[in-house]
C-alpha positions in Angstrom: 87.1 73.7 76.5 86.5 74.1 80.2 83.3 72.0 80.3 83.8 68.3 80.9 81.1 66.3 79.1 81.0 63.9 82.0 80.2 66.7 84.4 77.0 67.7 82.6 73.8 65.9 83.6 72.2 63.4 81.2 69.1 65.6 80.9 71.2 68.6 79.9 73.2 66.5 77.4 70.0 65.4 75.8 68.9 69.0 75.3 72.2 70.1 73.9 72.3 67.1 71.6 68.9 68.0 70.2 69.7 71.7 69.8 72.8 70.6 67.8 70.9 68.1 65.6 68.0 70.6 64.9 70.5 73.4 64.1 72.1 71.3 61.4 68.7 70.8 59.6 67.0 74.1 60.0 67.8 77.8 60.1 66.7 78.3 63.8 65.8 76.2 66.8 62.8 77.2 68.9 61.3 76.1 72.2 58.5 74.4 70.3 61.0 72.4 68.2 62.7 71.1 71.3 59.4 70.2 73.0 58.3 68.3 70.0 61.6 66.4 69.6 62.0 65.6 73.3 58.3 64.9 73.8 58.1 67.2 76.8 56.0 70.3 77.6 57.1 73.8 76.4 57.2 74.8 80.1 59.7 72.1 80.9 61.8 73.2 77.9 61.8 76.8 79.0 63.0 75.9 82.5 65.9 73.8 81.2 66.9 76.4 78.7 67.3 79.0 81.5 69.5 76.6 83.4 71.7 75.8 80.3 72.0 79.5 79.6 73.1 80.2 83.2 75.8 77.5 82.8 77.0 79.2 79.6 76.1 76.3 77.3 73.5 78.1 75.2 72.5 81.6 74.1 68.9 82.0 74.9 66.3 84.7 75.2 62.6 84.0 75.5 60.8 84.1 72.1 64.1 84.0 70.2 65.9 81.2 68.6 68.3 79.0 70.6 72.0 78.7 69.8 74.8 76.7 71.4 77.8 78.4 72.8 81.2 77.0 71.9 81.2 75.0 75.1 77.6 73.8 74.5 78.5 72.7 71.0 81.5 70.8 72.3 79.4 68.8 74.8 76.7 68.2 72.2 79.2 67.0 69.6 80.7 64.5 72.1 77.3 63.1 72.9 76.4 62.7 69.2 79.7 61.0 68.7 79.0 58.5 71.5 75.5 57.9 70.2 76.7 57.1 66.7 79.5 54.8 67.9 77.1 52.9 70.2 74.7 52.5 67.3 77.5 51.1 65.1 78.6 48.7 67.9 75.0 47.5 68.3 74.3 46.9 64.6 77.7 45.9 63.3 78.9 43.8 66.2 75.9 42.7 68.2 73.4 42.4 65.3 70.8 44.7 66.7 68.3 45.7 64.0 68.9 49.2 62.6 65.5 50.4 63.7 66.2 49.5 67.3 69.8 50.9 67.6 68.8 54.5 68.3 66.7 53.7 71.4 69.4 51.4 72.7 72.2 54.0 72.2 70.1 56.7 73.8 70.1 54.7 77.0 73.9 54.4 77.2 75.2 57.5 75.5 75.3 59.5 78.7 76.9 56.7 80.8 80.1 55.7 79.0 83.4 57.4 79.8 85.6 59.1 77.3 88.1 56.2 77.5 85.4 53.7 76.6 84.2 55.9 73.8 87.7 56.0 72.3 88.1 52.3 72.7 84.8 51.7 70.9 85.9 54.0 68.1 89.2 52.2 67.7 87.6 48.8 67.8 85.2 49.7 65.1 87.9 51.3 62.9 86.7 54.9 63.5 83.5 54.9 61.4 82.4 58.2 60.0 78.6 57.7 60.1 76.0 55.9 62.2 73.9 53.1 60.6 71.3 55.7 59.6 73.9 57.8 57.8 74.2 60.6 60.4 77.7 61.9 60.7 79.5 60.8 63.9 81.5 64.0 63.8 79.3 66.9 62.7 82.2 69.2 62.0 82.5 69.0 58.2 80.6 70.6 55.3 77.1 69.2 54.7 76.1 69.1 51.0 72.9 67.1 51.6 69.3 68.3 50.8 65.9 66.9 51.7 64.6 64.4 49.2 61.4 66.4 49.1 63.2 69.3 47.6 64.4 67.5 44.4 62.8 68.1 41.0 61.7 65.5 38.4 64.7 64.1 36.7 67.0 64.5 39.7 69.1 61.6 40.8 70.7 61.3 44.2 72.4 59.0 46.8 70.6 58.5 50.1 72.9 60.1 52.7 71.1 59.9 56.0 67.8 59.6 57.9 66.4 62.6 59.6 64.1 60.5 61.7 65.4 57.5 63.6 62.2 56.4 65.2 61.5 52.6 64.8 58.4 53.0 62.8 60.0 55.4 60.3 63.1 53.3 59.9 61.2 50.1 59.5 59.0 51.7 56.8 61.8 53.2 54.7 63.7 49.9 54.9 60.7 48.1 53.2 61.1 50.6 50.4 64.8 50.0 50.0 65.6 53.6 51.0 68.7 53.0 53.0 72.0 55.0 53.2 74.1 54.9 50.0 71.1 53.7 47.9 70.6 55.4 44.5 67.2 57.1 44.0 65.7 58.8 41.0 62.9 61.3 41.2 60.3 60.5 38.5 58.0 63.4 39.3 55.2 64.5 41.6 51.6 63.5 41.5 49.1 66.3 40.4 47.9 68.9 42.8 51.0 68.8 45.0 50.6 65.1 45.5 53.2 62.5 46.6 56.7 62.5 45.3 57.3 59.6 42.8 60.7 58.0 43.2 62.4 55.0 41.7 64.6 52.7 43.8 66.1 50.0 41.6 63.3 48.5 39.6 60.6 49.7 42.0 58.7 53.0 42.0 57.2 54.5 45.2 54.9 57.4 46.1 56.3 59.3 49.1 54.4 61.9 51.0 56.3 64.9 52.2 56.3 63.7 55.7 58.6 60.9 54.6 60.5 62.6 51.8 61.4 65.6 54.0 63.1 63.3 56.5 65.4 61.6 54.0 68.5 63.6 53.3 70.3 62.9 50.0 73.3 64.0 48.0 72.6 65.1 44.5 74.2 63.1 41.7 73.1 65.2 38.8 70.1 65.9 36.6 68.7 63.0 34.5 
């Protein structure tokens, strides 16, 4: 790849990272999706997308979905890798609570060099996921589905969190819904109500806003 990740601005990297993350969870990425995720105005997003397209990092036409080019995907994947490694360093070595690690990693992910990134990976034993279950290298097959999509009787392993905001992570932690935890779907409340799930001996009612942000790996039908 001709693009050096360290030659791309932090703001550009942030956009590429979110395009990549969103593209792994939905069929298309729109300007509105990015504005919502980055908490900026649609006009700001449009301006940045034009600049990224001019640099050959994305394919973009107004009112159409956004796609990364090979170079854009390379840069985004490197940023995601750095983010995940920093989160692991913060939680596993420095004892930073898991709900605070994302924000801390976001502050540094654009600043470290490739050499430091590789040294962190080696020091940590080359982990494959961040503390929230997100792959550090997003290049393999993804067999996960949203917890909200499972039917009654389904059993699954929590794989990753689709929302790394402090409030969300703190909440699911109180429910015991952490990566690698076994969860069983009991059913859904009447009139399309909350999803009823069992975690260990406890049963919880999850609204779709929560259940749709928890990605799981099916274990079989109960």
